[in-house]
KEKOLZA-298357 format. One line per 4 residues: number of its first residue (from 0); their letters; for each residue x, y, z of N, C-alpha, C, CB. Coordinates in steps of 0.1 Angstrom, whole numbers, plus 5000, padded with zeros to 4 digits. Glycine has a CB too. Example, Ala and Ser with C-alpha at 12.3 -4.5 7.8 and 13.67 -1.06 7.14 Angstrom:
2
0) AS) 5132:4943:5078:5123:4955:5078:5132:4967:5078:5113:4955:5090; 5128:4978:5071:5137:4989:5071:5129:5000:5079:5141:4994:5057
***
This chain:
228
0) MPAR) 8543:9502:3467:8557:9506:3464:8561:9518:3473:8558:9510:3448; 8572:9517:3479:8576:9528:3489:8577:9541:3482:8590:9525:3495; 8572:9552:3489:8572:9565:3483:8586:9570:3480:8565:9575:3493; 8596:9567:3488:8609:9571:3486:8614:9566:3473:8619:9567:3497
4) FLQQ) 8611:9553:3469:8615:9548:3457:8609:9555:3445:8611:9533:3456; 8596:9559:3446:8589:9566:3436:8596:9580:3434:8575:9567:3438; 8599:9586:3445:8605:9600:3444:8619:9599:3437:8607:9605:3458; 8626:9588:3440:8639:9587:3433:8637:9585:3418:8647:9575:3439
8) QFKR) 8627:9577:3414:8624:9575:3400:8620:9587:3393:8614:9564:3399; 8612:9595:3399:8608:9608:3393:8619:9617:3391:8597:9615:3402; 8629:9617:3400:8641:9626:3398:8649:9621:3386:8649:9626:3411; 8648:9609:3382:8656:9603:3372:8649:9603:3358:8661:9589:3375
12) NNQY) 8637:9610:3357:8629:9609:3345:8636:9613:3333:8617:9617:3347; 8646:9622:3334:8652:9627:3321:8660:9616:3314:8662:9638:3325; 8663:9604:3320:8670:9594:3313:8660:9586:3304:8676:9585:3323; 8647:9587:3305:8638:9579:3298:8634:9586:3285:8625:9576:3307
16) FLNN) 8636:9579:3274:8633:9584:3261:8619:9589:3259:8636:9574:3250; 8609:9582:3263:8596:9585:3260:8589:9594:3271:8588:9573:3258; 8596:9596:3282:8590:9605:3293:8597:9618:3294:8592:9597:3306; 8606:9621:3286:8614:9633:3287:8607:9645:3280:8628:9632:3282
20) IDND) 8600:9654:3287:8592:9664:3281:8601:9675:3275:8583:9670:3292; 8614:9674:3278:8623:9684:3272:8626:9681:3257:8636:9685:3279; 8623:9669:3253:8625:9665:3239:8613:9669:3231:8628:9650:3238; 8616:9671:3218:8605:9675:3209:8600:9662:3202:8611:9685:3198
24) DTWR) 8587:9659:3205:8581:9647:3201:8580:9646:3185:8567:9645:3206; 8579:9658:3179:8578:9658:3164:8591:9653:3158:8575:9672:3159; 8603:9658:3163:8616:9653:3158:8619:9639:3162:8627:9663:3163; 8613:9634:3173:8615:9621:3177:8610:9611:3167:8609:9618:3191
28) MFRI) 8599:9615:3161:8592:9607:3151:8602:9603:3139:8580:9613:3145; 8611:9613:3136:8620:9610:3125:8630:9599:3129:8628:9623:3121; 8634:9599:3142:8643:9589:3147:8636:9575:3147:8648:9592:3161; 8624:9575:3151:8616:9563:3150:8615:9558:3136:8602:9565:3157
32) LAEF) 8611:9567:3127:8609:9563:3113:8622:9557:3107:8604:9575:3105; 8634:9564:3111:8647:9559:3106:8650:9545:3111:8658:9569:3110; 8646:9542:3123:8648:9528:3128:8640:9518:3120:8645:9528:3143; 8628:9522:3118:8619:9513:3110:8625:9510:3096:8605:9518:3109
36) VEGF) 8629:9521:3089:8634:9520:3076:8646:9512:3075:8637:9534:3070; 8656:9514:3084:8668:9507:3085:8665:9492:3087:8678:9512:3095; 8656:9489:3097:8653:9475:3100:8647:9468:3088:8643:9475:3111; 8637:9474:3082:8630:9468:3070:8640:9466:3059:8619:9477:3065
40) DTLS) 8649:9476:3056:8658:9474:3045:8668:9463:3047:8666:9487:3042; 8673:9462:3060:8684:9453:3063:8678:9438:3064:8690:9456:3076; 8667:9437:3071:8662:9423:3073:8655:9417:3062:8653:9423:3086; 8650:9426:3053:8643:9420:3041:8652:9414:3031:8635:9431:3034
44) SIGC) 8665:9415:3033:8675:9410:3024:8683:9398:3029:8685:9421:3020; 8678:9392:3040:8686:9381:3046:8685:9368:3037:8682:9378:3060; 8674:9367:3030:8674:9356:3020:8670:9342:3025:8686:9355:3013; 8666:9341:3037:8662:9327:3042:8652:9329:3054:8674:9319:3047
48) PAVS) 8644:9319:3057:8635:9320:3068:8643:9321:3081:8625:9308:3069; 8639:9329:3090:8647:9331:3103:8638:9327:3115:8651:9345:3104; 8645:9323:3125:8639:9319:3138:8645:9327:3149:8642:9303:3141; 8636:9333:3157:8641:9342:3168:8642:9333:3181:8631:9353:3170
52) IFGS) 8653:9335:3188:8655:9328:3200:8656:9338:3212:8668:9319:3199; 8648:9336:3222:8648:9345:3233:8652:9338:3246:8634:9351:3235; 8657:9345:3256:8661:9339:3268:8668:9349:3277:8669:9327:3266; 8672:9345:3289:8678:9354:3298:8692:9359:3294:8680:9347:3312
56) ARTP) 8694:9372:3296:8707:9378:3293:8717:9374:3304:8706:9393:3292; 8712:9368:3315:8721:9365:3326:8725:9351:3327:8714:9369:3339; 8723:9343:3317:8726:9329:3317:8741:9327:3314:8718:9321:3307; 8749:9321:3323:8763:9319:3320:8766:9308:3310:8771:9317:3333
60) EEHE) 8778:9309:3305:8782:9299:3294:8782:9285:3299:8796:9302:3290; 8784:9282:3312:8785:9268:3317:8771:9263:3320:8793:9268:3329; 8761:9271:3319:8747:9266:3322:8741:9258:3311:8738:9279:3324; 8733:9248:3315:8728:9239:3305:8719:9246:3295:8719:9228:3313
64) NYKI) 8712:9256:3299:8704:9264:3290:8712:9270:3279:8695:9274:3297; 8724:9275:3283:8733:9281:3273:8737:9270:3263:8745:9287:3279; 8740:9258:3268:8745:9248:3259:8734:9243:3249:8750:9236:3267; 8722:9241:3255:8711:9236:3246:8707:9247:3236:8699:9232:3254
68) TRAI) 8708:9260:3239:8705:9270:3230:8715:9271:3219:8705:9284:3237; 8728:9269:3222:8738:9269:3212:8736:9257:3202:8752:9268:3219; 8733:9246:3208:8730:9234:3199:8718:9236:3190:8728:9222:3208; 8708:9241:3195:8696:9244:3187:8699:9253:3176:8684:9250:3196
72) AARL) 8706:9264:3179:8709:9274:3168:8718:9268:3158:8715:9286:3175; 8728:9260:3162:8737:9254:3152:8729:9244:3143:8748:9246:3159; 8720:9236:3149:8713:9227:3141:8703:9234:3131:8705:9217:3150; 8697:9244:3136:8688:9252:3127:8695:9258:3116:8680:9262:3135
76) SENG) 8707:9264:3119:8715:9270:3109:8720:9260:3098:8727:9277:3115; 8724:9248:3103:8728:9238:3093:8716:9234:3084:8732:9225:3101; 8704:9236:3089:8692:9232:3080:8687:9244:3072:8681:9227:3089; 8695:9255:3072:8691:9266:3063:8683:9278:3069:8684:9261:3052
80) YGII) 8682:9278:3082:8675:9289:3089:8684:9300:3094:8666:9283:3100; 8680:9312:3093:8688:9323:3100:8684:9324:3114:8685:9336:3093; 8693:9329:3123:8690:9330:3137:8690:9345:3141:8701:9322:3145; 8679:9349:3147:8677:9362:3152:8677:9362:3167:8664:9369:3146
84) TGGG) 8684:9371:3174:8683:9373:3188:8683:9388:3191:8695:9366:3195; 8683:9391:3204:8684:9405:3209:8698:9410:3208:8679:9406:3222; 8708:9401:3204:8722:9406:3202:8730:9407:3215:8721:9418:3195; 8724:9405:3226:8732:9407:3239:8738:9394:3244:8723:9412:3249
88) PGIM) 8741:9394:3257:8748:9383:3264:8738:9371:3267:8755:9387:3276; 8743:9361:3274:8735:9350:3279:8730:9342:3268:8724:9356:3287; 8717:9339:3269:8710:9331:3259:8711:9336:3245:8695:9329:3262; 8711:9349:3244:8712:9356:3230:8726:9353:3225:8710:9371:3231
92) EAAN) 8736:9354:3233:8750:9350:3228:8751:9336:3224:8760:9353:3240; 8745:9327:3232:8745:9313:3229:8739:9310:3216:8738:9305:3240; 8728:9316:3212:8721:9314:3200:8729:9319:3188:8707:9320:3199; 8735:9331:3189:8743:9337:3179:8756:9329:3177:8747:9352:3182
96) RGAS) 8761:9324:3188:8773:9316:3188:8771:9302:3181:8778:9313:3202; 8759:9296:3183:8756:9284:3176:8755:9286:3161:8743:9278:3181; 8749:9297:3157:8748:9300:3143:8762:9302:3137:8739:9312:3140; 8770:9310:3145:8783:9313:3140:8792:9301:3139:8790:9323:3149
100) DVQG) 8790:9291:3148:8798:9279:3148:8797:9272:3134:8793:9269:3159; 8786:9273:3127:8784:9266:3115:8783:9276:3103:8772:9257:3115; 8789:9288:3105:8789:9298:3095:8775:9302:3090:8797:9294:3083; 8765:9302:3099:8752:9305:3096:8749:9320:3097:8742:9298:3104
104) ISIG) 8737:9324:3093:8733:9338:3095:8730:9341:3109:8721:9342:3085; 8737:9350:3115:8736:9353:3130:8733:9368:3131:8749:9349:3137; 8720:9370:3134:8715:9384:3135:8713:9388:3149:8701:9386:3127; 8717:9400:3152:8715:9406:3166:8708:9419:3166:8729:9407:3173
108) LNID) 8696:9420:3171:8689:9432:3172:8691:9438:3186:8674:9430:3169; 8702:9446:3187:8706:9451:3200:8698:9463:3204:8721:9455:3200; 8696:9464:3217:8688:9475:3222:8697:9484:3232:8675:9470:3230; 8695:9497:3230:8703:9506:3239:8697:9506:3253:8703:9520:3232
112) LPFE) 8704:9501:3263:8700:9500:3276:8710:9506:3285:8697:9485:3281; 8706:9512:3297:8716:9518:3306:8724:9507:3314:8709:9527:3316; 8720:9494:3313:8727:9484:3320:8726:9471:3313:8722:9483:3334; 8734:9462:3315:8733:9448:3311:8735:9445:3296:8720:9443:3315
116) QHSN) 8730:9452:3288:8730:9449:3273:8742:9454:3266:8718:9454:3267; 8749:9445:3260:8760:9448:3251:8761:9438:3240:8774:9449:3258; 8765:9442:3228:8764:9433:3217:8774:9421:3219:8767:9440:3204; 8770:9409:3216:8780:9398:3217:8788:9396:3204:8772:9385:3220
120) PYVN) 8799:9390:3205:8809:9389:3194:8805:9379:3183:8822:9386:3198; 8794:9372:3184:8790:9361:3175:8780:9366:3165:8785:9349:3182; 8776:9379:3165:8767:9384:3155:8774:9388:3142:8759:9396:3161; 8769:9383:3131:8775:9387:3118:8766:9397:3110:8778:9375:3110
124) LPMD) 8754:9400:3116:8745:9410:3110:8739:9418:3122:8734:9404:3101; 8747:9428:3127:8742:9435:3139:8733:9447:3135:8754:9440:3146; 8724:9450:3144:8716:9462:3142:8714:9468:3156:8702:9459:3135; 8713:9481:3157:8711:9488:3170:8698:9495:3170:8723:9497:3173
128) FRYF) 8690:9494:3181:8678:9501:3182:8677:9509:3195:8666:9490:3182; 8670:9520:3195:8668:9528:3207:8654:9525:3213:8669:9543:3203; 8645:9521:3204:8631:9519:3209:8627:9504:3209:8622:9527:3200; 8622:9500:3220:8618:9486:3221:8607:9482:3211:8613:9483:3235
132) FVRK) 8598:9491:3209:8586:9488:3200:8591:9486:3186:8575:9498:3201; 8600:9494:3181:8605:9492:3168:8612:9478:3167:8615:9503:3164; 8621:9475:3176:8628:9463:3177:8618:9451:3177:8637:9462:3189; 8608:9452:3184:8598:9441:3185:8591:9439:3172:8588:9444:3197
136) VMFI) 8588:9449:3165:8582:9448:3152:8591:9439:3143:8579:9461:3145; 8604:9442:3144:8614:9434:3135:8614:9419:3139:8628:9440:3137; 8613:9416:3152:8612:9402:3156:8600:9395:3150:8612:9401:3171; 8589:9402:3151:8576:9396:3146:8576:9395:3131:8564:9405:3151
140) KYSM) 8580:9406:3124:8579:9406:3109:8588:9397:3102:8582:9420:3104; 8600:9394:3108:8610:9387:3100:8614:9373:3107:8623:9395:3100; 8606:9369:3116:8607:9356:3122:8596:9346:3118:8608:9356:3137; 8600:9334:3114:8590:9324:3111:8586:9315:3123:8595:9316:3099
144) AFIC) 8594:9317:3134:8591:9309:3146:8598:9316:3157:8596:9294:3144; 8592:9314:3169:8599:9319:3182:8602:9307:3190:8589:9328:3190; 8615:9307:3196:8619:9297:3205:8622:9305:3218:8631:9289:3200; 8615:9301:3229:8617:9308:3242:8624:9299:3252:8604:9312:3248
148) IPGG) 8637:9303:3255:8645:9296:3265:8641:9303:3278:8660:9296:3262; 8643:9296:3290:8640:9303:3303:8646:9317:3304:8645:9294:3314; 8638:9326:3307:8643:9340:3309:8635:9348:3318:8644:9347:3295; 8636:9361:3317:8629:9370:3327:8618:9378:3320:8639:9379:3333
152) FGTL) 8616:9390:3325:8605:9398:3320:8605:9400:3304:8605:9412:3327; 8617:9402:3299:8618:9405:3284:8614:9392:3277:8633:9408:3281; 8618:9381:3281:8614:9368:3274:8598:9366:3275:8621:9356:3280; 8593:9369:3287:8578:9368:3289:8571:9378:3280:8575:9369:3304
156) DELF) 8577:9390:3279:8571:9400:3271:8570:9396:3257:8579:9413:3272; 8580:9391:3251:8580:9386:3237:8571:9375:3235:8594:9382:3233; 8570:9366:3245:8562:9354:3244:8547:9358:3244:8564:9345:3256; 8543:9367:3254:8529:9370:3255:8524:9380:3244:8526:9376:3269
160) ESLT) 8533:9388:3239:8529:9397:3228:8527:9389:3216:8540:9407:3226; 8535:9379:3213:8533:9371:3201:8520:9363:3202:8545:9361:3199; 8518:9357:3214:8505:9350:3216:8493:9359:3214:8505:9343:3230; 8494:9371:3219:8483:9380:3218:8480:9384:3203:8486:9393:3226
164) LIQT) 8491:9386:3196:8489:9390:3182:8483:9378:3174:8503:9394:3176; 8487:9366:3177:8481:9355:3170:8467:9353:3174:8490:9342:3173; 8464:9353:3187:8451:9351:3193:8441:9361:3187:8451:9353:3208; 8445:9374:3185:8436:9384:3180:8437:9385:3164:8440:9398:3186
168) HKIK) 8444:9376:3158:8444:9375:3143:8451:9388:3137:8430:9373:3138; 8460:9394:3144:8467:9405:3139:8479:9400:3130:8472:9414:3150; 8484:9388:3133:8495:9382:3125:8491:9368:3122:8508:9383:3132; 8497:9362:3112:8495:9348:3108:8502:9339:3119:8501:9345:3094
172) PFPI) 8495:9329:3123:8501:9320:3133:8514:9314:3129:8491:9308:3136; 8523:9313:3138:8536:9307:3136:8540:9299:3148:8547:9318:3132; 8550:9290:3147:8553:9281:3158:8560:9289:3170:8563:9270:3154; 8555:9286:3182:8561:9292:3194:8565:9280:3203:8551:9302:3201
176) ILVG) 8578:9279:3205:8583:9267:3213:8588:9272:3226:8593:9259:3205; 8584:9266:3237:8589:9269:3250:8599:9258:3254:8578:9270:3261; 8611:9261:3256:8621:9250:3258:8624:9249:3273:8634:9254:3251; 8621:9237:3278:8624:9234:3292:8611:9232:3300:8632:9245:3298
180) SSFW) 8606:9220:3300:8593:9218:3307:8594:9221:3322:8589:9203:3305; 8605:9219:3328:8606:9221:3343:8604:9236:3346:8619:9216:3348; 8608:9245:3336:8607:9259:3338:8593:9264:3335:8617:9266:3330; 8587:9259:3324:8575:9265:3318:8562:9259:3323:8575:9264:3304
184) TGLV) 8563:9246:3329:8551:9239:3333:8543:9247:3343:8554:9225:3338; 8550:9253:3353:8543:9260:3363:8535:9272:3358:8553:9265:3374; 8541:9279:3348:8534:9290:3342:8521:9285:3334:8543:9298:3333; 8523:9274:3327:8512:9269:3319:8501:9264:3328:8517:9257:3309
188) DWIK) 8505:9257:3339:8495:9253:3348:8487:9265:3354:8501:9245:3360; 8494:9276:3357:8487:9288:3361:8477:9293:3350:8497:9299:3365; 8482:9293:3338:8473:9298:3327:8461:9289:3326:8481:9297:3313; 8462:9276:3327:8451:9267:3327:8441:9270:3338:8455:9253:3327
192) EQLV) 8447:9271:3351:8438:9273:3363:8432:9286:3364:8447:9270:3375; 8439:9297:3360:8434:9310:3362:8429:9317:3350:8446:9319:3368; 8433:9313:3338:8428:9320:3326:8418:9311:3319:8440:9323:3317; 8421:9299:3316:8411:9290:3310:8399:9288:3319:8418:9276:3306
196) NTGT) 8402:9284:3331:8391:9281:3340:8382:9292:3344:8396:9274:3353; 8387:9305:3342:8378:9316:3345:8373:9322:3332:8386:9327:3353; 8376:9316:3321:8370:9321:3308:8377:9333:3302:8356:9323:3310; 8388:9337:3307:8395:9349:3301:8402:9345:3288:8404:9355:3311
200) IDKA) 8405:9333:3286:8410:9328:3273:8403:9315:3270:8426:9326:3273; 8403:9311:3258:8397:9298:3254:8407:9287:3256:8393:9298:3239; 8402:9275:3258:8411:9263:3259:8419:9261:3247:8402:9251:3262; 8414:9265:3235:8421:9263:3222:8433:9272:3222:8412:9267:3211
204) DLLL) 8434:9283:3230:8446:9291:3230:8458:9284:3235:8443:9304:3238; 8456:9273:3242:8468:9266:3247:8475:9258:3236:8463:9255:3257; 8468:9258:3224:8474:9251:3212:8484:9261:3205:8464:9246:3203; 8485:9273:3209:8493:9283:3202:8508:9281:3205:8489:9297:3206
208) FEIL) 8511:9272:3214:8525:9270:3218:8528:9255:3221:8530:9279:3229; 8541:9252:3220:8545:9238:3224:8556:9239:3234:8550:9230:3211; 8556:9229:3243:8567:9228:3253:8575:9216:3249:8562:9226:3268; 8588:9218:3246:8597:9207:3242:8610:9208:3249:8600:9208:3227
212) DDVD) 8617:9197:3251:8630:9197:3258:8642:9192:3249:8628:9188:3270; 8639:9184:3240:8650:9177:3232:8653:9185:3220:8646:9163:3229; 8666:9187:3217:8671:9194:3205:8666:9188:3192:8686:9195:3205; 8666:9175:3191:8661:9169:3179:8646:9172:3177:8663:9154:3180
216) DIVA) 8638:9171:3188:8624:9174:3187:8621:9188:3183:8617:9171:3200; 8629:9197:3188:8627:9212:3185:8630:9214:3170:8636:9220:3194; 8642:9209:3166:8645:9211:3152:8635:9205:3142:8660:9206:3149; 8631:9192:3146:8621:9185:3137:8608:9193:3137:8619:9171:3143
220) FIRR) 8604:9199:3148:8592:9206:3148:8593:9219:3139:8588:9211:3163; 8604:9226:3140:8606:9238:3132:8606:9233:3117:8619:9245:3135; 8613:9223:3114:8614:9219:3100:8600:9214:3094:8624:9207:3098; 8591:9209:3103:8578:9205:3098:8569:9217:3096:8572:9195:3108
224) TVIL) 8571:9227:3104:8561:9238:3104:8566:9251:3096:8558:9242:3118; 8579:9252:3095:8585:9263:3088:8592:9258:3075:8595:9272:3097; 8586:9259:3064:8591:9253:3052:8601:9263:3045:8579:9250:3042; 8612:9257:3041:8623:9265:3035:8618:9268:3020:8636:9258:3035
***
């Protein structure tokens, strides 16, 4: 990494919540606790099993991934499931929009970012978070399944954290669906070749997720594995 880039980043340290030494860490704990309390109180009252849908914030409305996400969310909502997203644009908007199309429960766990993230208009239960780790606890605690549409680092982060928690028996196993075989197959092939073949994970760990393409198959899989 170029030294000039690192110097620029160090000069900007004051914008980072957890790196700012001018802040009092003791008082920050109250802000963190407040986010946990608000999240637990709000999401514990939704009254139905919920499915989290992840994907790129940069996916435009005309993209096929946007359309299939909207369809998946609508179908799941029609079958009695709440939809949880990160509350932002792109795939998150598509999922909230699908739920909103059929008057379903459309939850958005928005994160305060210096760029890109803004709440989409299709959320009917919005929440705002300052800390990623608090927000991620809410996804894990109140979702009965994860659906991962093609996305970037954030999507991969949610995917691998959920797989790690299941693999290490920190949470009860739940369905994890990767939508789009053309997007995910290369990653799964790498996992097989570099992780399974070198013994860093077990072959059985590949059973922790499913790759599906069809809306009907995705909804049927959720309905079989997440009982209302």
